[in-house]
VEXKOL-699964 format. One line per field, with one value per residue: chain; residue in one letter; residue number from 0; x, y, z of N, C-alpha, C in turn. Coordinates in Angstrom, 1 decimal, padded with zeros to 4 digits. Each point is the difference from the previous one (the first is absolute). Layout:
BEGIN
c: [A|...]
r: [A|...]
k: [NUM|...]
n_c1: [X|...]
n_c2: [Y|...]
n_c3: [Z|...]
ca_c1: [X|...]
ca_c2: [Y|...]
ca_c3: [Z|...]
c_c1: [X|...]
c_c2: [Y|...]
c_c3: [Z|...]
END
This chain:
BEGIN
c: [A|A|A|A|A|A|A|A|A|A|A|A|A|A|A|A|A|A|A|A|A|A|A|A|A|A|A|A|A|A|A|A|A|A|A|A|A|A|A|A|A|A|A|A|A|A|A|A|A|A|A|A|A|A|A|A|A|A|A|A|A|A|A|A|A|A|A|A|A|A|A|A|A|A|A|A|A|A|A|A|A|A|A|A|A|A|A|A|A|A|A|A|A|A|A|A|A|A|A|A|A|A|A|A|A|A|A|A|A|A|A|A|A|A|A|A|A|A|A|A|A|A|A|A|A|A|A|A|A|A|A|A|A|A|A|A|A|A|A|A|A|A|A|A|A|A|A|A|A|A|A|A|A|A|A|A|A|A|A|A|A|A|A|A|A|A|A|A|A|A|A|A|A|A|A|A|A|A|A|A|A|A|A|A|A|A|A|A|A|A|A|A|A|A|A|A|A|A|A|A|A|A|A|A|A|A|A|A|A|A|A|A|A|A|A|A|A|A|A|A|A|A|A|A|A|A|A|A|A|A|A|A|A|A|A]
r: [M|K|Q|Q|S|N|G|D|T|L|I|D|T|A|I|T|P|D|S|A|S|P|P|P|Y|T|P|S|A|S|T|S|T|P|S|A|T|T|E|Q|S|S|P|L|L|A|D|E|S|W|A|E|H|S|R|L|Q|R|I|M|S|R|I|S|I|P|I|D|A|L|T|S|R|F|N|L|S|S|R|F|D|G|V|R|S|Q|S|L|T|S|R|F|A|N|L|R|P|V|G|E|F|L|D|V|K|R|L|S|K|P|A|S|F|G|E|V|Q|S|R|V|N|Y|N|L|S|Y|F|S|S|N|Y|A|V|V|F|V|M|L|S|I|Y|S|L|L|T|N|L|L|L|L|F|V|I|L|L|V|V|G|G|M|Y|G|I|G|K|L|Q|G|A|D|L|D|V|G|F|A|R|A|T|T|S|Q|L|Y|T|G|L|L|V|I|A|V|P|L|G|I|W|A|S|P|F|A|T|M|L|W|L|V|G|A|S|A|V|T|I|L|G|H|A|S|F|M|D|K|P|I|E|S|A|F|S|E|E|A|V]
k: [0|1|2|3|4|5|6|7|8|9|10|11|12|13|14|15|16|17|18|19|20|21|22|23|24|25|26|27|28|29|30|31|32|33|34|35|36|37|38|39|40|41|42|43|44|45|46|47|48|49|50|51|52|53|54|55|56|57|58|59|60|61|62|63|64|65|66|67|68|69|70|71|72|73|74|75|76|77|78|79|80|81|82|83|84|85|86|87|88|89|90|91|92|93|94|95|96|97|98|99|100|101|102|103|104|105|106|107|108|109|110|111|112|113|114|115|116|117|118|119|120|121|122|123|124|125|126|127|128|129|130|131|132|133|134|135|136|137|138|139|140|141|142|143|144|145|146|147|148|149|150|151|152|153|154|155|156|157|158|159|160|161|162|163|164|165|166|167|168|169|170|171|172|173|174|175|176|177|178|179|180|181|182|183|184|185|186|187|188|189|190|191|192|193|194|195|196|197|198|199|200|201|202|203|204|205|206|207|208|209|210|211|212|213|214|215|216|217|218|219|220|221|222|223|224|225|226|227|228|229|230|231|232|233|234]
n_c1: [023.6|-000.9|-000.4|-000.7|-001.4|-000.4|-000.6|-000.3|000.0|001.4|000.0|001.2|000.2|000.6|001.3|000.0|000.8|-002.2|-000.4|000.8|-000.3|001.0|-000.1|-000.1|001.4|-000.2|000.9|000.9|-000.2|000.6|-000.7|001.3|000.1|001.5|-001.1|-000.6|000.5|-000.3|-001.7|-000.3|001.1|-000.1|-001.1|-000.4|000.6|-000.8|-000.7|000.5|000.0|-001.1|-001.0|000.4|-000.4|-001.2|000.6|000.6|-000.7|-000.8|000.5|-000.2|-001.4|000.2|000.0|-000.4|001.0|000.4|-000.2|-001.3|-000.8|000.3|-000.3|-000.8|000.4|000.1|-001.1|-000.2|-001.1|000.0|001.0|-001.2|-000.7|000.8|-000.3|-001.4|-000.2|001.0|001.6|001.2|000.8|-000.9|-000.5|001.1|-000.9|-000.8|000.9|-000.7|001.3|000.7|001.1|-000.3|-000.2|001.1|-000.5|001.0|000.9|-000.4|000.4|-001.1|-000.7|-001.0|-000.6|-000.4|-001.2|-000.2|001.0|-001.0|-001.0|000.4|000.3|-001.1|-000.6|000.9|000.5|-001.5|000.1|000.7|-000.5|-000.8|001.5|000.9|-001.0|000.1|001.4|-000.3|-001.0|000.6|001.5|-001.3|-000.5|001.2|000.2|-001.3|000.6|001.6|-000.8|-001.1|000.8|-001.0|-000.4|001.0|000.6|-001.0|000.7|001.6|-000.7|-000.9|001.3|001.1|-001.3|000.0|000.7|000.2|-001.0|000.6|001.2|-001.1|-000.7|-000.8|001.3|-000.8|000.2|000.8|000.2|-000.4|-000.1|-000.3|-001.1|000.4|-001.6|-000.3|-001.6|000.1|-000.2|-000.4|-000.2|000.9|-000.4|-001.6|000.3|001.3|-000.1|-001.2|-000.1|001.2|-000.9|-002.0|000.4|000.8|-001.5|-000.3|-001.3|-000.2|001.2|-001.2|-000.7|000.9|000.2|-001.6|-000.6|001.2|-000.2|-001.0|000.2|000.4|-001.1|-001.7|000.5|000.2|-000.6|-000.6|001.0|000.0|000.8|-001.1|000.4|001.1|000.8|000.0|-000.1|001.7|000.0|-000.5|001.6|000.9|-000.7]
n_c2: [054.9|000.2|-001.0|-000.8|-000.1|-000.1|-000.7|-001.1|001.8|-000.4|001.2|-000.2|000.3|001.1|-000.1|001.1|000.2|000.5|-001.0|-001.0|000.8|000.6|000.9|000.7|000.1|000.6|000.4|-000.9|001.1|-001.3|-001.2|000.3|000.8|-000.5|000.1|-000.4|-000.6|000.0|-000.3|-000.8|-001.0|000.0|000.8|-000.9|-000.5|001.1|-000.1|-001.5|000.3|000.8|-000.7|-001.2|000.5|-000.1|-000.9|-000.8|000.7|000.1|-001.4|000.0|000.8|-000.5|-000.6|001.1|-000.1|001.1|-000.5|000.7|-000.7|-001.0|000.0|000.4|-000.5|000.1|000.8|-001.5|000.2|000.7|-001.0|-000.9|000.9|000.4|-001.2|000.4|000.9|-000.5|000.2|-001.0|001.0|001.0|-001.2|-000.1|000.6|-000.4|-001.0|-000.6|000.1|-001.1|000.9|000.7|-000.6|-000.8|001.8|-001.1|001.1|000.1|-001.6|-000.2|-001.1|000.4|001.5|000.6|-000.6|000.4|-000.7|-001.5|000.8|000.0|-000.9|-000.6|000.9|-000.3|-001.2|-000.1|001.0|-000.6|-001.3|000.0|000.6|-000.3|000.7|000.5|000.4|000.6|001.0|001.5|-000.1|000.3|001.0|000.4|-000.6|000.8|000.9|000.2|-000.5|000.9|-001.3|-000.8|000.4|000.0|-000.3|-000.4|000.5|-000.2|-001.5|-000.2|000.2|-001.5|-000.7|000.7|000.1|-001.7|-000.5|001.1|-000.6|-001.0|000.8|-000.9|-000.4|-000.8|-000.8|000.2|-001.2|000.7|-000.5|001.0|-000.1|000.6|000.5|001.8|000.2|-001.1|001.3|001.1|-000.5|-000.6|001.3|000.4|-000.8|000.2|001.6|000.0|-000.8|000.4|000.7|-000.8|-001.2|001.5|000.1|000.7|-000.4|-001.4|000.6|000.1|-000.8|-001.2|001.3|000.1|-001.3|-000.1|001.1|-000.3|-001.3|000.5|000.8|-000.8|-000.9|000.0|000.5|-001.3|-000.9|000.9|-000.2|001.2|000.9|000.3|000.3|-000.8|-000.8|001.1|000.3|-001.4|-000.4|000.5|-000.4]
n_c3: [109.8|-000.4|000.6|-000.8|000.3|-001.3|001.4|-001.1|-000.2|-001.1|000.3|-001.1|001.6|-001.0|001.2|-000.1|-000.9|000.3|000.8|-000.4|-000.6|000.4|001.4|-001.4|-000.3|001.2|-000.8|000.9|000.8|000.8|-000.3|-000.2|-001.1|-000.9|-000.7|000.9|000.1|-001.6|-000.7|001.4|-000.5|-001.0|000.6|001.2|-001.2|-001.0|000.9|-000.5|-001.1|000.0|001.3|-000.5|-001.1|000.4|001.2|-000.4|-000.4|001.3|000.0|-001.2|-000.1|001.2|-000.8|-000.6|-001.0|000.6|-001.4|000.0|001.5|-000.5|-001.1|001.0|000.8|-000.5|000.0|-000.2|000.2|000.6|000.7|000.1|000.5|000.7|000.3|000.3|000.7|000.6|-000.6|-000.8|-000.6|000.4|-000.6|-000.3|000.1|000.6|-000.9|000.9|001.0|-000.7|000.5|-000.9|-001.3|000.5|000.8|000.5|000.2|-001.1|000.1|000.4|000.7|-000.4|000.8|-001.3|000.2|001.5|000.3|-000.8|000.8|001.7|-000.2|-000.5|000.3|000.5|000.3|000.3|000.6|001.4|000.3|-000.6|-000.6|001.7|000.4|-001.0|-000.1|001.1|-000.1|-000.8|000.9|000.7|-001.2|-000.3|001.4|-000.2|-001.4|001.0|000.8|-000.4|-000.8|000.0|000.8|000.5|-000.5|001.4|000.6|-000.1|-000.4|001.1|000.6|000.1|000.0|001.4|000.5|-000.2|000.1|001.1|-000.1|-000.1|001.1|000.1|-000.3|-001.0|000.5|-000.7|000.2|-000.8|000.7|000.2|000.1|000.5|000.3|000.4|-000.5|-001.6|000.0|000.4|-000.7|-000.9|-000.2|000.0|-001.4|-000.2|000.1|000.0|-000.4|-000.6|000.2|-000.3|-000.6|000.1|000.0|-000.7|001.2|000.0|-001.4|-001.0|000.8|-000.5|-001.1|-000.7|000.4|-001.2|-000.5|000.8|000.1|-000.9|-000.6|000.3|-000.5|-001.5|-000.4|000.7|-000.4|-001.8|000.7|000.1|-000.3|-000.1|-001.2|-000.3|001.2|-000.5|-001.0|000.2|000.8|-001.0|-001.0]
ca_c1: [-001.1|-001.6|-001.0|-001.8|-000.4|-001.4|-000.7|002.0|000.7|000.8|000.3|001.0|000.5|001.6|000.2|000.2|000.7|000.5|000.0|001.6|001.8|000.0|-000.5|001.1|000.4|000.1|001.6|-000.4|000.2|001.0|001.1|000.6|001.2|000.9|000.5|-000.4|000.9|001.3|-000.2|-000.3|001.1|000.6|000.3|001.6|001.1|-000.1|000.3|001.2|001.5|000.2|001.3|001.3|001.0|000.1|000.4|001.3|000.1|000.4|001.6|001.1|000.3|001.0|001.8|-000.1|001.1|-000.1|001.1|000.2|000.9|001.3|001.0|-000.4|001.3|001.4|000.3|000.5|-001.0|000.3|001.4|-000.5|-000.2|001.5|000.6|-000.4|000.0|001.6|000.2|000.1|001.7|000.0|-000.5|001.1|001.1|000.5|-000.2|001.4|001.1|000.1|000.1|-001.3|-001.8|000.3|000.9|-000.7|000.0|-001.2|-001.4|-001.0|-001.3|-000.3|-000.4|-001.7|-000.6|000.7|001.3|000.2|-000.4|001.0|001.0|-000.5|000.1|001.0|001.2|-001.0|000.5|001.5|001.0|-001.0|000.2|000.8|-001.0|-000.5|001.2|-000.3|-001.5|000.7|000.1|-000.9|-000.5|001.0|000.3|-001.5|-000.2|001.1|-000.6|-001.0|000.3|-001.2|-000.1|000.9|-000.2|-001.7|-000.3|000.5|-000.6|-000.9|000.3|000.9|-001.2|-000.9|001.7|000.0|-001.7|-000.2|001.1|-000.4|-000.9|-000.6|000.7|000.3|001.2|000.7|001.2|000.0|-000.8|-001.0|-000.1|-000.6|-000.3|000.6|-000.8|000.6|002.0|-000.5|-001.6|000.8|001.4|-000.8|-000.6|000.9|001.2|-001.2|000.5|001.3|-000.3|-000.7|000.8|001.2|-000.2|000.8|-000.8|000.4|000.9|000.3|-000.9|001.1|001.0|-000.5|000.5|001.7|000.2|-000.3|000.5|001.4|000.2|-000.5|000.9|001.5|-000.9|-000.1|000.9|001.3|000.0|000.8|001.1|000.0|-000.7|-001.5|-000.5|000.2|-000.5|-001.7|-000.6|000.2|-001.1]
ca_c2: [-000.2|-000.5|-000.5|000.7|-001.3|000.5|-001.7|-001.1|000.0|001.4|000.7|000.5|001.7|000.1|002.0|001.0|001.1|001.4|000.4|-000.1|000.8|000.5|001.4|001.5|001.3|001.7|000.7|001.4|000.9|000.2|-000.1|000.8|-000.5|000.6|001.9|000.5|-000.1|000.3|001.4|000.4|-000.3|000.9|001.4|-000.2|-000.3|000.9|001.0|-000.1|-000.2|001.2|000.0|-000.6|001.4|001.6|000.0|000.2|001.2|000.6|-000.2|000.5|001.3|-000.3|-000.5|000.6|000.9|001.6|000.8|001.3|000.3|-000.7|000.9|001.9|000.1|-000.1|000.9|-000.4|000.5|000.9|-000.6|-000.3|001.5|000.3|-001.7|-000.6|001.6|000.6|-000.2|-001.2|000.6|000.8|-001.0|-001.0|001.0|000.5|-001.1|-000.6|-001.0|-000.7|-000.5|001.0|-000.5|-001.1|000.0|-001.1|000.8|000.7|-000.6|000.2|-000.3|001.3|-000.3|000.0|000.2|001.7|-000.1|-000.5|001.0|001.3|-000.5|-000.3|001.2|001.0|-000.5|000.1|001.4|000.4|-000.8|-000.2|-000.3|-001.6|-000.8|000.1|-001.3|-001.6|000.0|-001.2|-001.5|-001.4|-000.2|-000.6|-001.5|-001.0|-000.5|-001.5|-001.0|000.0|000.4|000.0|001.1|001.0|-001.1|000.6|001.7|000.8|-000.1|001.4|001.0|-000.1|-000.2|000.8|001.0|-000.2|000.7|001.2|000.3|-000.5|001.3|000.0|-000.4|-001.1|-000.4|-000.9|-001.1|-001.3|-001.3|000.5|001.6|000.1|001.7|000.6|-000.5|-000.8|-000.5|-000.1|-001.0|-000.9|000.0|-000.8|-001.5|-000.3|000.6|-000.3|-001.6|-000.3|001.4|-000.8|-000.6|000.4|000.3|001.9|000.8|-000.8|000.8|001.7|-000.1|000.0|001.3|000.9|-000.1|-000.2|001.5|001.0|-000.4|000.0|001.4|000.4|-000.4|001.3|001.5|000.1|-000.2|001.2|001.0|001.3|000.5|000.8|001.6|000.5|000.2|001.3|000.9|-000.3|000.7|001.6|000.2]
ca_c3: [-001.1|001.6|-000.8|000.8|-000.3|000.2|-000.7|-000.5|-001.0|001.3|-000.7|000.5|-000.5|-000.1|000.1|-001.1|000.1|000.2|001.2|000.1|-000.2|001.3|-000.8|-000.6|001.1|-000.4|000.9|001.2|-000.3|000.8|-000.9|-001.0|-001.0|000.6|-000.8|000.9|001.0|-000.6|000.6|001.5|000.3|-001.0|000.7|001.3|-000.6|-000.1|000.7|000.8|-001.2|000.3|000.9|-000.3|-000.6|001.0|000.8|-001.3|-000.4|001.2|000.2|-001.1|000.4|001.0|-000.4|-000.6|000.5|-000.3|-000.9|-000.3|001.3|000.1|-000.9|-000.2|001.4|-001.0|-001.7|-001.2|-001.3|-000.3|-000.5|-001.5|-001.1|000.1|-000.7|-002.0|-000.8|-000.1|-000.7|000.7|000.7|001.1|001.0|-000.1|000.2|001.3|000.5|001.2|000.0|000.8|001.8|000.8|000.0|000.6|001.0|000.9|001.5|000.2|000.4|001.3|000.0|000.3|001.1|000.7|-001.5|-000.8|-000.7|-001.6|-001.4|-000.8|-000.8|-001.1|-000.3|-000.5|-000.9|-001.6|-000.7|-000.6|-000.7|-001.1|-000.9|000.0|000.3|-001.2|-000.2|000.4|-000.8|-001.0|000.4|000.2|-001.2|-000.3|000.3|000.3|-000.9|000.1|000.7|-001.1|-001.2|-001.2|000.4|-001.1|-001.2|-000.4|000.1|-001.2|-000.9|-000.3|-000.5|-001.5|-000.6|-000.4|-000.5|-001.6|-000.5|000.1|-001.2|-001.4|-000.3|-000.5|-001.3|-000.2|000.4|-001.0|000.3|-001.5|000.1|001.2|000.0|000.9|000.4|001.3|001.1|000.2|000.8|001.3|000.5|000.2|001.2|001.1|-000.1|000.5|001.2|001.1|000.4|000.7|001.1|001.2|000.2|000.6|001.1|000.3|000.8|001.5|000.0|000.1|001.8|000.4|-000.3|001.3|001.3|000.1|-000.4|001.3|001.6|-000.2|000.1|001.5|000.7|000.1|000.0|000.7|000.3|000.3|001.2|-000.9|000.4|001.4|000.0|-000.5|001.4|001.0|-001.2|000.3|001.7|-000.1|-000.2]
c_c1: [-001.1|-000.8|-001.3|-000.6|-001.5|-000.8|001.1|000.5|001.2|000.3|001.4|000.0|001.0|-000.1|000.1|001.5|000.5|-000.5|000.9|001.0|-000.4|-000.6|001.1|000.7|000.2|000.4|-001.0|000.2|001.2|001.5|000.7|000.3|001.0|000.2|-001.1|001.5|001.7|-000.1|000.3|001.7|000.9|-000.2|001.2|000.9|000.4|000.8|001.3|001.0|-000.3|000.8|001.3|000.6|000.1|001.0|001.5|000.0|000.6|001.0|001.1|000.3|000.3|001.3|000.9|001.5|-000.2|001.5|000.1|001.2|001.6|000.6|-000.1|000.9|001.4|-000.1|-000.1|-000.7|001.2|001.7|-000.1|-000.1|001.4|001.1|-000.5|000.5|001.6|000.3|000.5|001.6|-000.6|-000.6|001.4|001.5|000.7|000.4|001.3|000.6|-000.5|000.1|-000.9|-001.1|000.5|000.8|-000.5|000.1|-001.8|-001.3|-000.2|-001.0|-000.9|-001.1|-001.3|-000.5|000.1|001.2|000.1|-000.7|001.0|001.4|-000.1|-000.6|001.2|001.1|-001.2|000.8|001.4|000.3|-000.9|000.7|000.6|-001.8|-000.5|001.0|-000.6|-001.4|001.0|000.6|-000.4|-001.0|001.0|-000.1|-001.0|000.1|000.5|-000.3|-001.0|000.4|-000.5|-000.9|000.7|-000.4|-001.4|000.3|001.0|-000.7|-001.2|000.5|000.6|-001.3|-000.7|001.2|-000.1|-001.1|-000.2|001.2|-000.7|-000.8|-001.1|-000.6|-000.1|001.1|000.1|000.8|000.4|-000.8|-001.6|-000.3|-001.4|-000.3|000.2|-000.6|000.3|001.7|-000.8|-001.1|001.6|001.4|-001.3|-000.1|001.4|000.2|-001.7|000.1|001.6|-000.1|000.1|001.1|001.3|-000.4|-000.1|-000.6|001.5|001.5|-000.5|-000.4|001.9|000.8|-000.8|000.5|001.1|000.2|-001.1|000.9|001.6|000.4|-000.3|001.0|001.2|-000.4|-000.2|001.2|001.2|-000.8|000.2|001.4|000.4|-000.5|-001.8|-000.5|-000.1|-001.2|-001.5|-000.6|000.1|-001.3|-001.1]
c_c2: [-000.8|-000.7|000.2|-001.4|000.4|-001.4|-000.3|000.6|001.2|000.9|001.1|002.1|000.1|001.3|000.6|000.7|000.9|-000.2|-000.6|001.1|001.3|001.4|000.7|000.4|001.1|000.7|001.3|001.6|001.0|-000.3|000.9|-000.7|000.2|001.2|001.4|-000.1|000.9|002.3|000.8|000.4|001.6|001.2|-000.4|000.0|001.4|000.8|000.0|-000.2|001.6|000.9|-000.2|001.4|001.1|-000.6|000.0|001.8|000.7|-000.7|000.5|001.7|000.2|-000.1|000.6|000.6|001.4|000.0|001.7|000.7|-000.1|001.1|001.3|-000.6|-000.3|000.5|-000.2|000.3|001.8|-000.1|-000.5|001.0|000.2|-000.1|000.3|001.5|000.2|-001.2|-000.9|000.5|000.7|-001.4|-000.5|002.1|000.0|-001.5|000.2|-000.8|-001.3|-000.8|001.2|-001.1|-001.4|-000.1|-001.1|000.7|000.9|-000.8|-000.3|-000.2|001.5|-000.8|-000.2|000.7|001.8|000.2|-000.3|001.0|001.2|-000.5|-000.2|001.3|000.7|-001.0|-000.6|001.0|000.6|-001.4|-000.2|-000.2|-001.4|-000.8|-000.6|-000.9|-001.7|-000.9|-001.3|-001.0|-000.9|-000.3|-000.9|-001.2|-000.6|-000.4|-000.8|-001.1|-000.6|000.3|000.1|001.6|000.9|-000.2|001.0|001.6|-000.3|-000.1|001.0|001.5|000.8|-000.1|001.5|001.4|-000.4|000.5|001.3|000.6|000.0|001.6|-000.8|-001.3|-001.6|-001.1|-001.4|-000.7|-000.5|-001.5|000.6|001.4|000.4|001.7|-000.4|-001.4|-001.6|-000.8|000.6|-001.3|-001.0|000.2|000.2|-001.0|-000.6|000.2|-000.5|-001.4|000.1|001.1|-000.7|-000.7|000.2|000.3|001.2|000.4|-000.7|000.9|001.6|-000.2|000.0|000.8|001.2|-000.8|000.0|001.4|000.2|-000.6|000.4|001.6|000.6|-000.7|001.1|001.1|-000.1|-000.3|000.7|001.5|001.6|000.3|001.0|001.5|-000.3|-000.5|000.9|000.8|000.1|000.6|001.5|000.6|-000.5]
c_c3: [001.4|-000.7|000.7|000.0|-000.2|-001.3|-000.2|-000.8|000.9|-000.7|000.6|-000.6|000.4|000.2|-001.0|000.7|000.5|001.0|000.7|000.2|001.2|-000.5|-000.6|001.3|-000.3|001.1|001.1|-000.2|000.6|-001.5|-001.1|-001.1|-000.4|-001.0|001.1|001.3|-000.3|000.1|000.6|000.3|-000.7|000.4|000.9|-000.4|-000.2|001.5|001.0|-000.7|000.1|001.2|000.1|-000.8|001.1|000.8|-000.9|-000.2|001.0|000.4|-000.4|000.6|001.0|-000.2|-001.0|000.2|-000.1|-000.8|000.1|001.0|-000.1|-001.2|000.2|001.7|-001.2|-001.0|-001.2|-001.6|-000.1|-000.5|-001.5|-001.3|-000.1|-001.4|-001.3|-000.6|000.2|-001.9|000.1|000.1|001.0|001.3|000.6|000.4|001.6|000.9|001.4|-000.5|000.5|001.2|000.8|000.1|000.6|001.1|001.4|001.0|000.4|-000.2|001.3|000.5|000.4|001.3|000.0|-001.9|-000.9|000.2|-000.9|-000.8|-000.3|-000.6|-001.2|-000.7|-000.1|-001.2|-001.4|-000.8|-000.3|-001.0|-001.3|-001.2|000.1|000.1|-001.6|-000.6|000.5|-000.6|-001.5|-000.1|000.4|-001.3|-000.9|000.4|-000.1|-001.7|-000.5|000.0|-001.0|-001.5|-000.7|000.3|-000.7|-001.3|-001.1|-000.2|-001.2|-001.3|-000.5|000.1|-001.4|-001.2|-000.7|-000.8|-001.4|-000.6|-000.6|-001.0|-001.4|-000.4|-000.7|-001.4|000.5|000.0|-001.3|000.3|-001.4|-000.3|000.8|000.3|001.5|000.7|001.4|000.9|000.3|001.2|001.2|000.8|-000.1|001.6|001.4|000.6|000.6|001.6|001.1|000.6|000.6|001.2|000.9|000.7|000.6|001.9|000.3|001.1|001.0|000.1|001.1|001.8|000.2|000.5|001.3|001.7|000.7|000.3|000.9|001.1|-000.7|000.3|001.6|001.5|000.6|000.9|001.9|001.5|000.7|000.8|-000.7|000.5|001.6|-000.3|-000.4|001.1|000.7|-000.7|000.7|001.1|000.2|-000.3|000.4]
END
């Protein structure tokens, strides 16, 4: 408030708000908004994620396991083809005696990987029927230790056989009637949850691992007979 004297009269002059308010704020050109910052950082994040993805792909390509090289070493693919082409009777026709298959005197540690390869190639052909029996015994053991999975297998096999015996006719039990499609649906609804609960994949992985360790271990440590070694030297 400012006072002016004009003669004997005092005049009060008030300061208006316009003159007292500060000048309006104008952002400088260097100040950036959050949206502009996000737009600038998003291409950088995309480039970093793509570089990380490329680096992981290069690492995985370096540590990939040469499955084809391993199977070609032991001729496993051709042996599996031979097993599929043979019948069940011919598969167990050349079953070797237990005393020869479990001959402790012929067990020895192989001297090199080449000897391991030679023993495996010979024993997989010579004891093929015995190894098939070992696989069947391990399969039976895996089912006996997982009774729920055995029950599911018997349920599915028995249900499919029983529905097939109907030859498309409806099942009439007196108080209810069910068509073939309803029977298949009911069997599916019961078997699938029980099958998932029985953990079939874990049992299958155990069976594959146990069979591989048992069969390949026996074939690697079981030395070839003397007559076979002499025949190879003669050739």
